[in-house]
mmCIF file of the N, C-alpha and C atoms, coordinates in Angstrom:
data_MODEL
# 
_entry.id   MODEL 
# 
loop_
_atom_site.group_PDB 
_atom_site.id 
_atom_site.type_symbol 
_atom_site.label_atom_id 
_atom_site.label_alt_id 
_atom_site.label_comp_id 
_atom_site.label_asym_id 
_atom_site.label_entity_id 
_atom_site.label_seq_id 
_atom_site.pdbx_PDB_ins_code 
_atom_site.Cartn_x 
_atom_site.Cartn_y 
_atom_site.Cartn_z 
_atom_site.occupancy 
_atom_site.B_iso_or_equiv 
_atom_site.pdbx_formal_charge 
_atom_site.auth_seq_id 
_atom_site.auth_comp_id 
_atom_site.auth_asym_id 
_atom_site.auth_atom_id 
_atom_site.pdbx_PDB_model_num 
ATOM 1   N N  . MET A 1 1  ? 143.406 125.489 41.156 1.00 0.00 ? 1  MET A N  1 
ATOM 2   C CA . MET A 1 1  ? 141.755 124.535 41.158 1.00 0.00 ? 1  MET A CA 1 
ATOM 3   C C  . MET A 1 1  ? 142.102 122.921 41.657 1.00 0.00 ? 1  MET A C  1 
ATOM 4   N N  . SER A 1 2  ? 143.453 122.379 41.607 1.00 0.00 ? 2  SER A N  1 
ATOM 5   C CA . SER A 1 2  ? 143.089 120.852 42.173 1.00 0.00 ? 2  SER A CA 1 
ATOM 6   C C  . SER A 1 2  ? 144.909 121.065 42.724 1.00 0.00 ? 2  SER A C  1 
ATOM 7   N N  . LEU A 1 3  ? 145.002 119.957 43.667 1.00 0.00 ? 3  LEU A N  1 
ATOM 8   C CA . LEU A 1 3  ? 146.865 119.847 43.875 1.00 0.00 ? 3  LEU A CA 1 
ATOM 9   C C  . LEU A 1 3  ? 146.824 118.784 42.892 1.00 0.00 ? 3  LEU A C  1 
ATOM 10  N N  . MET A 1 4  ? 148.197 119.134 42.440 1.00 0.00 ? 4  MET A N  1 
ATOM 11  C CA . MET A 1 4  ? 148.954 117.795 41.468 1.00 0.00 ? 4  MET A CA 1 
ATOM 12  C C  . MET A 1 4  ? 150.246 117.581 41.965 1.00 0.00 ? 4  MET A C  1 
ATOM 13  N N  . THR A 1 5  ? 150.464 116.251 41.822 1.00 0.00 ? 5  THR A N  1 
ATOM 14  C CA . THR A 1 5  ? 151.231 115.474 42.565 1.00 0.00 ? 5  THR A CA 1 
ATOM 15  C C  . THR A 1 5  ? 152.345 114.473 41.396 1.00 0.00 ? 5  THR A C  1 
ATOM 16  N N  . GLY A 1 6  ? 153.340 114.192 42.083 1.00 0.00 ? 6  GLY A N  1 
ATOM 17  C CA . GLY A 1 6  ? 153.509 112.905 41.208 1.00 0.00 ? 6  GLY A CA 1 
ATOM 18  C C  . GLY A 1 6  ? 153.677 111.672 42.135 1.00 0.00 ? 6  GLY A C  1 
ATOM 19  N N  . ALA A 1 7  ? 153.556 110.409 41.472 1.00 0.00 ? 7  ALA A N  1 
ATOM 20  C CA . ALA A 1 7  ? 153.519 109.274 42.189 1.00 0.00 ? 7  ALA A CA 1 
ATOM 21  C C  . ALA A 1 7  ? 154.668 108.849 42.355 1.00 0.00 ? 7  ALA A C  1 
ATOM 22  N N  . LEU A 1 8  ? 155.392 109.225 43.609 1.00 0.00 ? 8  LEU A N  1 
ATOM 23  C CA . LEU A 1 8  ? 156.614 108.680 44.268 1.00 0.00 ? 8  LEU A CA 1 
ATOM 24  C C  . LEU A 1 8  ? 157.442 109.849 42.756 1.00 0.00 ? 8  LEU A C  1 
ATOM 25  N N  . GLY A 1 9  ? 157.360 110.651 41.822 1.00 0.00 ? 9  GLY A N  1 
ATOM 26  C CA . GLY A 1 9  ? 157.850 111.305 41.638 1.00 0.00 ? 9  GLY A CA 1 
ATOM 27  C C  . GLY A 1 9  ? 158.215 110.852 39.709 1.00 0.00 ? 9  GLY A C  1 
ATOM 28  N N  . LYS A 1 10 ? 157.316 109.644 39.628 1.00 0.00 ? 10 LYS A N  1 
ATOM 29  C CA . LYS A 1 10 ? 157.771 108.876 38.577 1.00 0.00 ? 10 LYS A CA 1 
ATOM 30  C C  . LYS A 1 10 ? 156.544 109.067 37.813 1.00 0.00 ? 10 LYS A C  1 
ATOM 31  N N  . VAL A 1 11 ? 155.171 109.254 38.170 1.00 0.00 ? 11 VAL A N  1 
ATOM 32  C CA . VAL A 1 11 ? 154.010 109.177 36.869 1.00 0.00 ? 11 VAL A CA 1 
ATOM 33  C C  . VAL A 1 11 ? 153.295 110.780 37.645 1.00 0.00 ? 11 VAL A C  1 
ATOM 34  N N  . PRO A 1 12 ? 153.096 111.510 36.981 1.00 0.00 ? 12 PRO A N  1 
ATOM 35  C CA . PRO A 1 12 ? 152.000 112.885 36.905 1.00 0.00 ? 12 PRO A CA 1 
ATOM 36  C C  . PRO A 1 12 ? 150.840 112.284 37.032 1.00 0.00 ? 12 PRO A C  1 
ATOM 37  N N  . ILE A 1 13 ? 150.275 112.595 38.275 1.00 0.00 ? 13 ILE A N  1 
ATOM 38  C CA . ILE A 1 13 ? 148.708 112.697 38.559 1.00 0.00 ? 13 ILE A CA 1 
ATOM 39  C C  . ILE A 1 13 ? 147.807 113.712 39.316 1.00 0.00 ? 13 ILE A C  1 
ATOM 40  N N  . ALA A 1 14 ? 146.849 113.531 38.929 1.00 0.00 ? 14 ALA A N  1 
ATOM 41  C CA . ALA A 1 14 ? 145.893 114.641 39.868 1.00 0.00 ? 14 ALA A CA 1 
ATOM 42  C C  . ALA A 1 14 ? 145.123 113.958 41.035 1.00 0.00 ? 14 ALA A C  1 
ATOM 43  N N  . ILE A 1 15 ? 145.469 114.622 41.950 1.00 0.00 ? 15 ILE A N  1 
ATOM 44  C CA . ILE A 1 15 ? 144.327 114.261 43.092 1.00 0.00 ? 15 ILE A CA 1 
ATOM 45  C C  . ILE A 1 15 ? 143.997 115.226 43.803 1.00 0.00 ? 15 ILE A C  1 
ATOM 46  N N  . CYS A 1 16 ? 142.893 115.189 44.784 1.00 0.00 ? 16 CYS A N  1 
ATOM 47  C CA . CYS A 1 16 ? 142.250 115.871 45.417 1.00 0.00 ? 16 CYS A CA 1 
ATOM 48  C C  . CYS A 1 16 ? 141.154 116.796 44.593 1.00 0.00 ? 16 CYS A C  1 
ATOM 49  N N  . VAL A 1 17 ? 140.608 116.457 43.581 1.00 0.00 ? 17 VAL A N  1 
ATOM 50  C CA . VAL A 1 17 ? 139.968 117.163 42.983 1.00 0.00 ? 17 VAL A CA 1 
ATOM 51  C C  . VAL A 1 17 ? 138.265 117.135 43.385 1.00 0.00 ? 17 VAL A C  1 
ATOM 52  N N  . THR A 1 18 ? 138.265 116.002 44.320 1.00 0.00 ? 18 THR A N  1 
ATOM 53  C CA . THR A 1 18 ? 136.729 115.600 44.661 1.00 0.00 ? 18 THR A CA 1 
ATOM 54  C C  . THR A 1 18 ? 136.258 117.001 45.756 1.00 0.00 ? 18 THR A C  1 
ATOM 55  N N  . PRO A 1 19 ? 136.973 117.577 46.491 1.00 0.00 ? 19 PRO A N  1 
ATOM 56  C CA . PRO A 1 19 ? 136.589 118.982 47.142 1.00 0.00 ? 19 PRO A CA 1 
ATOM 57  C C  . PRO A 1 19 ? 136.113 119.937 46.401 1.00 0.00 ? 19 PRO A C  1 
ATOM 58  N N  . GLU A 1 20 ? 136.711 120.263 45.268 1.00 0.00 ? 20 GLU A N  1 
ATOM 59  C CA . GLU A 1 20 ? 136.142 121.065 44.177 1.00 0.00 ? 20 GLU A CA 1 
ATOM 60  C C  . GLU A 1 20 ? 135.123 120.691 44.003 1.00 0.00 ? 20 GLU A C  1 
ATOM 61  N N  . VAL A 1 21 ? 134.932 119.544 43.633 1.00 0.00 ? 21 VAL A N  1 
ATOM 62  C CA . VAL A 1 21 ? 133.529 119.009 42.824 1.00 0.00 ? 21 VAL A CA 1 
ATOM 63  C C  . VAL A 1 21 ? 132.412 119.225 43.723 1.00 0.00 ? 21 VAL A C  1 
ATOM 64  N N  . LEU A 1 22 ? 132.803 119.018 45.282 1.00 0.00 ? 22 LEU A N  1 
ATOM 65  C CA . LEU A 1 22 ? 131.209 118.874 46.349 1.00 0.00 ? 22 LEU A CA 1 
ATOM 66  C C  . LEU A 1 22 ? 131.274 120.429 46.207 1.00 0.00 ? 22 LEU A C  1 
ATOM 67  N N  . ASP A 1 23 ? 132.093 121.250 46.580 1.00 0.00 ? 23 ASP A N  1 
ATOM 68  C CA . ASP A 1 23 ? 132.079 122.699 47.134 1.00 0.00 ? 23 ASP A CA 1 
ATOM 69  C C  . ASP A 1 23 ? 131.522 123.516 45.213 1.00 0.00 ? 23 ASP A C  1 
ATOM 70  N N  . ASN A 1 24 ? 130.803 123.151 44.109 1.00 0.00 ? 24 ASN A N  1 
ATOM 71  C CA . ASN A 1 24 ? 130.297 123.249 43.347 1.00 0.00 ? 24 ASN A CA 1 
ATOM 72  C C  . ASN A 1 24 ? 131.466 124.389 42.522 1.00 0.00 ? 24 ASN A C  1 
ATOM 73  N N  . ARG A 1 25 ? 132.705 124.174 42.661 1.00 0.00 ? 25 ARG A N  1 
ATOM 74  C CA . ARG A 1 25 ? 133.355 125.032 41.587 1.00 0.00 ? 25 ARG A CA 1 
ATOM 75  C C  . ARG A 1 25 ? 133.773 124.754 40.684 1.00 0.00 ? 25 ARG A C  1 
ATOM 76  N N  . PRO A 1 26 ? 134.288 125.768 39.637 1.00 0.00 ? 26 PRO A N  1 
ATOM 77  C CA . PRO A 1 26 ? 133.983 125.330 38.282 1.00 0.00 ? 26 PRO A CA 1 
ATOM 78  C C  . PRO A 1 26 ? 134.471 123.643 37.817 1.00 0.00 ? 26 PRO A C  1 
ATOM 79  N N  . ILE A 1 27 ? 135.322 122.755 37.935 1.00 0.00 ? 27 ILE A N  1 
ATOM 80  C CA . ILE A 1 27 ? 135.627 121.808 37.839 1.00 0.00 ? 27 ILE A CA 1 
ATOM 81  C C  . ILE A 1 27 ? 134.673 120.622 37.868 1.00 0.00 ? 27 ILE A C  1 
ATOM 82  N N  . ALA A 1 28 ? 133.261 121.263 38.798 1.00 0.00 ? 28 ALA A N  1 
ATOM 83  C CA . ALA A 1 28 ? 132.288 120.202 39.167 1.00 0.00 ? 28 ALA A CA 1 
ATOM 84  C C  . ALA A 1 28 ? 131.436 120.289 37.613 1.00 0.00 ? 28 ALA A C  1 
ATOM 85  N N  . CYS A 1 29 ? 131.682 121.063 36.671 1.00 0.00 ? 29 CYS A N  1 
ATOM 86  C CA . CYS A 1 29 ? 130.964 121.436 35.586 1.00 0.00 ? 29 CYS A CA 1 
ATOM 87  C C  . CYS A 1 29 ? 131.858 120.497 34.327 1.00 0.00 ? 29 CYS A C  1 
ATOM 88  N N  . PHE A 1 30 ? 132.793 119.882 34.582 1.00 0.00 ? 30 PHE A N  1 
ATOM 89  C CA . PHE A 1 30 ? 133.424 118.793 33.890 1.00 0.00 ? 30 PHE A CA 1 
ATOM 90  C C  . PHE A 1 30 ? 132.338 117.936 33.199 1.00 0.00 ? 30 PHE A C  1 
ATOM 91  N N  . GLN A 1 31 ? 132.272 117.330 32.009 1.00 0.00 ? 31 GLN A N  1 
ATOM 92  C CA . GLN A 1 31 ? 131.608 116.622 31.391 1.00 0.00 ? 31 GLN A CA 1 
ATOM 93  C C  . GLN A 1 31 ? 132.180 115.633 30.611 1.00 0.00 ? 31 GLN A C  1 
ATOM 94  N N  . ASN A 1 32 ? 131.904 114.279 30.739 1.00 0.00 ? 32 ASN A N  1 
ATOM 95  C CA . ASN A 1 32 ? 132.653 113.412 29.505 1.00 0.00 ? 32 ASN A CA 1 
ATOM 96  C C  . ASN A 1 32 ? 132.632 114.312 28.210 1.00 0.00 ? 32 ASN A C  1 
ATOM 97  N N  . GLY A 1 33 ? 134.046 113.929 27.794 1.00 0.00 ? 33 GLY A N  1 
ATOM 98  C CA . GLY A 1 33 ? 134.139 114.284 26.289 1.00 0.00 ? 33 GLY A CA 1 
ATOM 99  C C  . GLY A 1 33 ? 134.784 115.793 26.240 1.00 0.00 ? 33 GLY A C  1 
ATOM 100 N N  . ASP A 1 34 ? 134.702 116.587 27.580 1.00 0.00 ? 34 ASP A N  1 
ATOM 101 C CA . ASP A 1 34 ? 135.321 117.769 27.838 1.00 0.00 ? 34 ASP A CA 1 
ATOM 102 C C  . ASP A 1 34 ? 136.937 117.527 27.521 1.00 0.00 ? 34 ASP A C  1 
ATOM 103 N N  . ILE A 1 35 ? 137.604 118.153 26.886 1.00 0.00 ? 35 ILE A N  1 
ATOM 104 C CA . ILE A 1 35 ? 139.233 118.052 26.798 1.00 0.00 ? 35 ILE A CA 1 
ATOM 105 C C  . ILE A 1 35 ? 140.020 119.081 27.853 1.00 0.00 ? 35 ILE A C  1 
ATOM 106 N N  . VAL A 1 36 ? 140.667 118.241 28.552 1.00 0.00 ? 36 VAL A N  1 
ATOM 107 C CA . VAL A 1 36 ? 141.552 119.170 29.378 1.00 0.00 ? 36 VAL A CA 1 
ATOM 108 C C  . VAL A 1 36 ? 142.850 118.999 29.310 1.00 0.00 ? 36 VAL A C  1 
ATOM 109 N N  . PHE A 1 37 ? 143.932 119.681 29.821 1.00 0.00 ? 37 PHE A N  1 
ATOM 110 C CA . PHE A 1 37 ? 145.185 119.828 30.036 1.00 0.00 ? 37 PHE A CA 1 
ATOM 111 C C  . PHE A 1 37 ? 145.866 119.552 30.992 1.00 0.00 ? 37 PHE A C  1 
ATOM 112 N N  . PHE A 1 38 ? 146.640 118.920 31.791 1.00 0.00 ? 38 PHE A N  1 
ATOM 113 C CA . PHE A 1 38 ? 146.902 118.687 32.796 1.00 0.00 ? 38 PHE A CA 1 
ATOM 114 C C  . PHE A 1 38 ? 148.566 119.307 32.970 1.00 0.00 ? 38 PHE A C  1 
ATOM 115 N N  . ASP A 1 39 ? 148.789 120.148 33.299 1.00 0.00 ? 39 ASP A N  1 
ATOM 116 C CA . ASP A 1 39 ? 150.223 121.155 33.137 1.00 0.00 ? 39 ASP A CA 1 
ATOM 117 C C  . ASP A 1 39 ? 150.757 120.917 34.514 1.00 0.00 ? 39 ASP A C  1 
ATOM 118 N N  . VAL A 1 40 ? 151.126 119.667 34.925 1.00 0.00 ? 40 VAL A N  1 
ATOM 119 C CA . VAL A 1 40 ? 151.970 118.992 35.831 1.00 0.00 ? 40 VAL A CA 1 
ATOM 120 C C  . VAL A 1 40 ? 153.283 120.102 36.555 1.00 0.00 ? 40 VAL A C  1 
ATOM 121 N N  . SER A 1 41 ? 153.826 120.791 35.373 1.00 0.00 ? 41 SER A N  1 
ATOM 122 C CA . SER A 1 41 ? 154.891 121.525 36.407 1.00 0.00 ? 41 SER A CA 1 
ATOM 123 C C  . SER A 1 41 ? 154.101 122.726 37.011 1.00 0.00 ? 41 SER A C  1 
ATOM 124 N N  . GLY A 1 42 ? 153.184 123.033 36.463 1.00 0.00 ? 42 GLY A N  1 
ATOM 125 C CA . GLY A 1 42 ? 152.586 124.375 36.958 1.00 0.00 ? 42 GLY A CA 1 
ATOM 126 C C  . GLY A 1 42 ? 151.329 123.846 37.852 1.00 0.00 ? 42 GLY A C  1 
ATOM 127 N N  . SER A 1 43 ? 151.018 123.097 38.058 1.00 0.00 ? 43 SER A N  1 
ATOM 128 C CA . SER A 1 43 ? 150.037 122.566 39.087 1.00 0.00 ? 43 SER A CA 1 
ATOM 129 C C  . SER A 1 43 ? 148.535 123.118 38.733 1.00 0.00 ? 43 SER A C  1 
ATOM 130 N N  . LYS A 1 44 ? 148.304 122.755 37.570 1.00 0.00 ? 44 LYS A N  1 
ATOM 131 C CA . LYS A 1 44 ? 146.942 123.386 36.549 1.00 0.00 ? 44 LYS A CA 1 
ATOM 132 C C  . LYS A 1 44 ? 146.207 122.299 35.926 1.00 0.00 ? 44 LYS A C  1 
ATOM 133 N N  . ILE A 1 45 ? 144.826 122.273 35.945 1.00 0.00 ? 45 ILE A N  1 
ATOM 134 C CA . ILE A 1 45 ? 144.010 121.583 35.227 1.00 0.00 ? 45 ILE A CA 1 
ATOM 135 C C  . ILE A 1 45 ? 143.328 122.778 34.205 1.00 0.00 ? 45 ILE A C  1 
ATOM 136 N N  . ILE A 1 46 ? 143.719 122.499 32.986 1.00 0.00 ? 46 ILE A N  1 
ATOM 137 C CA . ILE A 1 46 ? 143.254 123.812 32.287 1.00 0.00 ? 46 ILE A CA 1 
ATOM 138 C C  . ILE A 1 46 ? 142.393 122.820 31.147 1.00 0.00 ? 46 ILE A C  1 
ATOM 139 N N  . LEU A 1 47 ? 141.061 123.704 30.697 1.00 0.00 ? 47 LEU A N  1 
ATOM 140 C CA . LEU A 1 47 ? 139.953 123.249 29.780 1.00 0.00 ? 47 LEU A CA 1 
ATOM 141 C C  . LEU A 1 47 ? 140.505 123.667 28.114 1.00 0.00 ? 47 LEU A C  1 
ATOM 142 N N  . LEU A 1 48 ? 140.614 122.864 27.536 1.00 0.00 ? 48 LEU A N  1 
ATOM 143 C CA . LEU A 1 48 ? 140.944 123.178 26.203 1.00 0.00 ? 48 LEU A CA 1 
ATOM 144 C C  . LEU A 1 48 ? 139.294 123.293 25.438 1.00 0.00 ? 48 LEU A C  1 
ATOM 145 N N  . GLU A 1 49 ? 138.374 123.743 25.579 1.00 0.00 ? 49 GLU A N  1 
ATOM 146 C CA . GLU A 1 49 ? 137.353 123.761 24.949 1.00 0.00 ? 49 GLU A CA 1 
ATOM 147 C C  . GLU A 1 49 ? 136.760 125.278 24.827 1.00 0.00 ? 49 GLU A C  1 
ATOM 148 N N  . ASP A 1 50 ? 135.606 125.694 24.051 1.00 0.00 ? 50 ASP A N  1 
ATOM 149 C CA . ASP A 1 50 ? 134.862 126.979 24.237 1.00 0.00 ? 50 ASP A CA 1 
ATOM 150 C C  . ASP A 1 50 ? 134.185 127.587 25.650 1.00 0.00 ? 50 ASP A C  1 
ATOM 151 N N  . LEU A 1 51 ? 134.912 128.229 26.043 1.00 0.00 ? 51 LEU A N  1 
ATOM 152 C CA . LEU A 1 51 ? 134.503 128.804 27.359 1.00 0.00 ? 51 LEU A CA 1 
ATOM 153 C C  . LEU A 1 51 ? 132.903 128.876 27.063 1.00 0.00 ? 51 LEU A C  1 
ATOM 154 N N  . GLU A 1 52 ? 132.368 129.568 26.406 1.00 0.00 ? 52 GLU A N  1 
ATOM 155 C CA . GLU A 1 52 ? 130.955 130.157 26.465 1.00 0.00 ? 52 GLU A CA 1 
ATOM 156 C C  . GLU A 1 52 ? 130.091 128.657 26.674 1.00 0.00 ? 52 GLU A C  1 
ATOM 157 N N  . LYS A 1 53 ? 130.644 127.751 25.840 1.00 0.00 ? 53 LYS A N  1 
ATOM 158 C CA . LYS A 1 53 ? 129.801 126.518 26.254 1.00 0.00 ? 53 LYS A CA 1 
ATOM 159 C C  . LYS A 1 53 ? 130.156 125.414 27.623 1.00 0.00 ? 53 LYS A C  1 
ATOM 160 N N  . PHE A 1 54 ? 131.323 125.824 27.835 1.00 0.00 ? 54 PHE A N  1 
ATOM 161 C CA . PHE A 1 54 ? 131.734 125.197 29.360 1.00 0.00 ? 54 PHE A CA 1 
ATOM 162 C C  . PHE A 1 54 ? 130.612 126.020 30.446 1.00 0.00 ? 54 PHE A C  1 
ATOM 163 N N  . ASN A 1 55 ? 130.710 127.357 30.370 1.00 0.00 ? 55 ASN A N  1 
ATOM 164 C CA . ASN A 1 55 ? 129.953 128.341 31.132 1.00 0.00 ? 55 ASN A CA 1 
ATOM 165 C C  . ASN A 1 55 ? 128.113 127.772 31.020 1.00 0.00 ? 55 ASN A C  1 
ATOM 166 N N  . THR A 1 56 ? 127.661 127.001 30.037 1.00 0.00 ? 56 THR A N  1 
ATOM 167 C CA . THR A 1 56 ? 126.495 126.880 29.981 1.00 0.00 ? 56 THR A CA 1 
ATOM 168 C C  . THR A 1 56 ? 125.745 125.148 30.584 1.00 0.00 ? 56 THR A C  1 
ATOM 169 N N  . GLN A 1 57 ? 127.162 124.952 30.662 1.00 0.00 ? 57 GLN A N  1 
ATOM 170 C CA . GLN A 1 57 ? 127.362 123.055 31.209 1.00 0.00 ? 57 GLN A CA 1 
ATOM 171 C C  . GLN A 1 57 ? 126.700 123.373 32.483 1.00 0.00 ? 57 GLN A C  1 
ATOM 172 N N  . THR A 1 58 ? 125.565 122.454 33.241 1.00 0.00 ? 58 THR A N  1 
ATOM 173 C CA . THR A 1 58 ? 125.202 122.356 34.568 1.00 0.00 ? 58 THR A CA 1 
ATOM 174 C C  . THR A 1 58 ? 126.123 121.143 35.088 1.00 0.00 ? 58 THR A C  1 
ATOM 175 N N  . ILE A 1 59 ? 125.967 121.205 36.438 1.00 0.00 ? 59 ILE A N  1 
ATOM 176 C CA . ILE A 1 59 ? 126.304 120.453 37.430 1.00 0.00 ? 59 ILE A CA 1 
ATOM 177 C C  . ILE A 1 59 ? 125.850 119.388 37.528 1.00 0.00 ? 59 ILE A C  1 
ATOM 178 N N  . ILE A 1 60 ? 126.358 118.080 37.617 1.00 0.00 ? 60 ILE A N  1 
ATOM 179 C CA . ILE A 1 60 ? 125.349 116.852 37.176 1.00 0.00 ? 60 ILE A CA 1 
ATOM 180 C C  . ILE A 1 60 ? 125.873 115.959 38.614 1.00 0.00 ? 60 ILE A C  1 
ATOM 181 N N  . PHE A 1 61 ? 124.803 116.077 39.708 1.00 0.00 ? 61 PHE A N  1 
ATOM 182 C CA . PHE A 1 61 ? 125.101 115.652 40.839 1.00 0.00 ? 61 PHE A CA 1 
ATOM 183 C C  . PHE A 1 61 ? 124.654 113.882 40.934 1.00 0.00 ? 61 PHE A C  1 
ATOM 184 N N  . LEU A 1 62 ? 125.852 113.184 41.475 1.00 0.00 ? 62 LEU A N  1 
ATOM 185 C CA . LEU A 1 62 ? 125.393 111.715 41.215 1.00 0.00 ? 62 LEU A CA 1 
ATOM 186 C C  . LEU A 1 62 ? 124.839 111.559 42.768 1.00 0.00 ? 62 LEU A C  1 
ATOM 187 N N  . ASP A 1 63 ? 124.146 110.540 42.552 1.00 0.00 ? 63 ASP A N  1 
ATOM 188 C CA . ASP A 1 63 ? 123.238 109.788 43.549 1.00 0.00 ? 63 ASP A CA 1 
ATOM 189 C C  . ASP A 1 63 ? 124.281 109.233 44.343 1.00 0.00 ? 63 ASP A C  1 
ATOM 190 N N  . ARG A 1 64 ? 124.748 109.656 45.249 1.00 0.00 ? 64 ARG A N  1 
ATOM 191 C CA . ARG A 1 64 ? 125.593 108.687 46.468 1.00 0.00 ? 64 ARG A CA 1 
ATOM 192 C C  . ARG A 1 64 ? 125.169 107.874 47.959 1.00 0.00 ? 64 ARG A C  1 
ATOM 193 N N  . SER A 1 65 ? 123.839 108.148 47.724 1.00 0.00 ? 65 SER A N  1 
ATOM 194 C CA . SER A 1 65 ? 122.997 107.377 48.569 1.00 0.00 ? 65 SER A CA 1 
ATOM 195 C C  . SER A 1 65 ? 123.218 105.614 48.567 1.00 0.00 ? 65 SER A C  1 
ATOM 196 N N  . LYS A 1 66 ? 123.799 105.199 47.662 1.00 0.00 ? 66 LYS A N  1 
ATOM 197 C CA . LYS A 1 66 ? 123.948 103.935 47.702 1.00 0.00 ? 66 LYS A CA 1 
ATOM 198 C C  . LYS A 1 66 ? 125.721 103.362 47.875 1.00 0.00 ? 66 LYS A C  1 
ATOM 199 N N  . ASN A 1 67 ? 126.080 104.522 48.100 1.00 0.00 ? 67 ASN A N  1 
ATOM 200 C CA . ASN A 1 67 ? 127.750 104.211 48.462 1.00 0.00 ? 67 ASN A CA 1 
ATOM 201 C C  . ASN A 1 67 ? 127.544 103.641 49.798 1.00 0.00 ? 67 ASN A C  1 
ATOM 202 N N  . LYS A 1 68 ? 128.666 102.758 50.212 1.00 0.00 ? 68 LYS A N  1 
ATOM 203 C CA . LYS A 1 68 ? 128.770 102.059 51.495 1.00 0.00 ? 68 LYS A CA 1 
ATOM 204 C C  . LYS A 1 68 ? 130.190 102.272 51.764 1.00 0.00 ? 68 LYS A C  1 
ATOM 205 N N  . PRO A 1 69 ? 130.116 102.934 53.136 1.00 0.00 ? 69 PRO A N  1 
ATOM 206 C CA . PRO A 1 69 ? 131.280 103.041 53.907 1.00 0.00 ? 69 PRO A CA 1 
ATOM 207 C C  . PRO A 1 69 ? 132.458 102.095 53.985 1.00 0.00 ? 69 PRO A C  1 
ATOM 208 N N  . GLY A 1 70 ? 133.684 101.875 54.005 1.00 0.00 ? 70 GLY A N  1 
ATOM 209 C CA . GLY A 1 70 ? 134.244 100.916 53.746 1.00 0.00 ? 70 GLY A CA 1 
ATOM 210 C C  . GLY A 1 70 ? 135.083 100.451 52.735 1.00 0.00 ? 70 GLY A C  1 
ATOM 211 N N  . VAL A 1 71 ? 134.775 101.067 51.604 1.00 0.00 ? 71 VAL A N  1 
ATOM 212 C CA . VAL A 1 71 ? 136.015 100.864 50.677 1.00 0.00 ? 71 VAL A CA 1 
ATOM 213 C C  . VAL A 1 71 ? 136.527 101.886 49.682 1.00 0.00 ? 71 VAL A C  1 
ATOM 214 N N  . GLY A 1 72 ? 136.701 102.722 50.364 1.00 0.00 ? 72 GLY A N  1 
ATOM 215 C CA . GLY A 1 72 ? 137.394 104.022 50.109 1.00 0.00 ? 72 GLY A CA 1 
ATOM 216 C C  . GLY A 1 72 ? 138.374 104.169 51.032 1.00 0.00 ? 72 GLY A C  1 
ATOM 217 N N  . CYS A 1 73 ? 138.923 105.095 51.948 1.00 0.00 ? 73 CYS A N  1 
ATOM 218 C CA . CYS A 1 73 ? 139.899 105.455 52.710 1.00 0.00 ? 73 CYS A CA 1 
ATOM 219 C C  . CYS A 1 73 ? 140.039 104.294 53.635 1.00 0.00 ? 73 CYS A C  1 
ATOM 220 N N  . GLU A 1 74 ? 138.703 103.632 54.396 1.00 0.00 ? 74 GLU A N  1 
ATOM 221 C CA . GLU A 1 74 ? 138.783 102.731 55.498 1.00 0.00 ? 74 GLU A CA 1 
ATOM 222 C C  . GLU A 1 74 ? 139.622 101.555 54.760 1.00 0.00 ? 74 GLU A C  1 
ATOM 223 N N  . LEU A 1 75 ? 139.316 100.938 53.625 1.00 0.00 ? 75 LEU A N  1 
ATOM 224 C CA . LEU A 1 75 ? 139.819 99.690  52.837 1.00 0.00 ? 75 LEU A CA 1 
ATOM 225 C C  . LEU A 1 75 ? 141.271 100.380 52.909 1.00 0.00 ? 75 LEU A C  1 
ATOM 226 N N  . PHE A 1 76 ? 142.222 101.526 52.359 1.00 0.00 ? 76 PHE A N  1 
ATOM 227 C CA . PHE A 1 76 ? 143.329 101.897 52.688 1.00 0.00 ? 76 PHE A CA 1 
ATOM 228 C C  . PHE A 1 76 ? 143.888 101.788 53.778 1.00 0.00 ? 76 PHE A C  1 
ATOM 229 N N  . HIS A 1 77 ? 143.292 102.093 54.788 1.00 0.00 ? 77 HIS A N  1 
ATOM 230 C CA . HIS A 1 77 ? 143.615 101.873 56.195 1.00 0.00 ? 77 HIS A CA 1 
ATOM 231 C C  . HIS A 1 77 ? 144.025 100.787 56.792 1.00 0.00 ? 77 HIS A C  1 
ATOM 232 N N  . ILE A 1 78 ? 143.250 99.916  56.391 1.00 0.00 ? 78 ILE A N  1 
ATOM 233 C CA . ILE A 1 78 ? 142.959 98.462  56.856 1.00 0.00 ? 78 ILE A CA 1 
ATOM 234 C C  . ILE A 1 78 ? 144.752 97.971  55.947 1.00 0.00 ? 78 ILE A C  1 
ATOM 235 N N  . PHE A 1 79 ? 144.685 97.947  54.917 1.00 0.00 ? 79 PHE A N  1 
ATOM 236 C CA . PHE A 1 79 ? 146.298 97.462  54.428 1.00 0.00 ? 79 PHE A CA 1 
ATOM 237 C C  . PHE A 1 79 ? 147.134 98.551  55.181 1.00 0.00 ? 79 PHE A C  1 
ATOM 238 N N  . LEU A 1 80 ? 147.029 99.658  55.100 1.00 0.00 ? 80 LEU A N  1 
ATOM 239 C CA . LEU A 1 80 ? 148.434 100.394 55.579 1.00 0.00 ? 80 LEU A CA 1 
ATOM 240 C C  . LEU A 1 80 ? 148.672 99.633  56.818 1.00 0.00 ? 80 LEU A C  1 
ATOM 241 N N  . SER A 1 81 ? 147.774 99.497  57.820 1.00 0.00 ? 81 SER A N  1 
ATOM 242 C CA . SER A 1 81 ? 147.871 98.812  59.233 1.00 0.00 ? 81 SER A CA 1 
ATOM 243 C C  . SER A 1 81 ? 148.806 97.368  59.054 1.00 0.00 ? 81 SER A C  1 
ATOM 244 N N  . ILE A 1 82 ? 148.807 96.846  58.266 1.00 0.00 ? 82 ILE A N  1 
ATOM 245 C CA . ILE A 1 82 ? 149.055 95.487  57.924 1.00 0.00 ? 82 ILE A CA 1 
ATOM 246 C C  . ILE A 1 82 ? 150.568 95.825  57.670 1.00 0.00 ? 82 ILE A C  1 
ATOM 247 N N  . LEU A 1 83 ? 151.240 96.712  57.353 1.00 0.00 ? 83 LEU A N  1 
ATOM 248 C CA . LEU A 1 83 ? 152.431 97.280  56.611 1.00 0.00 ? 83 LEU A CA 1 
ATOM 249 C C  . LEU A 1 83 ? 153.037 97.202  58.021 1.00 0.00 ? 83 LEU A C  1 
# 
């Protein structure tokens, strides 16, 4: 479902979940309050909720029309180029 990695091997984190959300995969139905388990060694995100309830949840699309370029990867590349 997503790529799991460690931040320099010290802190387990989940990254790259946005593509699955934009592709309307199951992770897109996660909502505030859903309980999940991050299996770092197994590279999985596991839902700890009633599956029938989860299957009735609809995808909530965010209005991204007000997003402006330059504050995501572009900003990161600016700082990276300074190094």
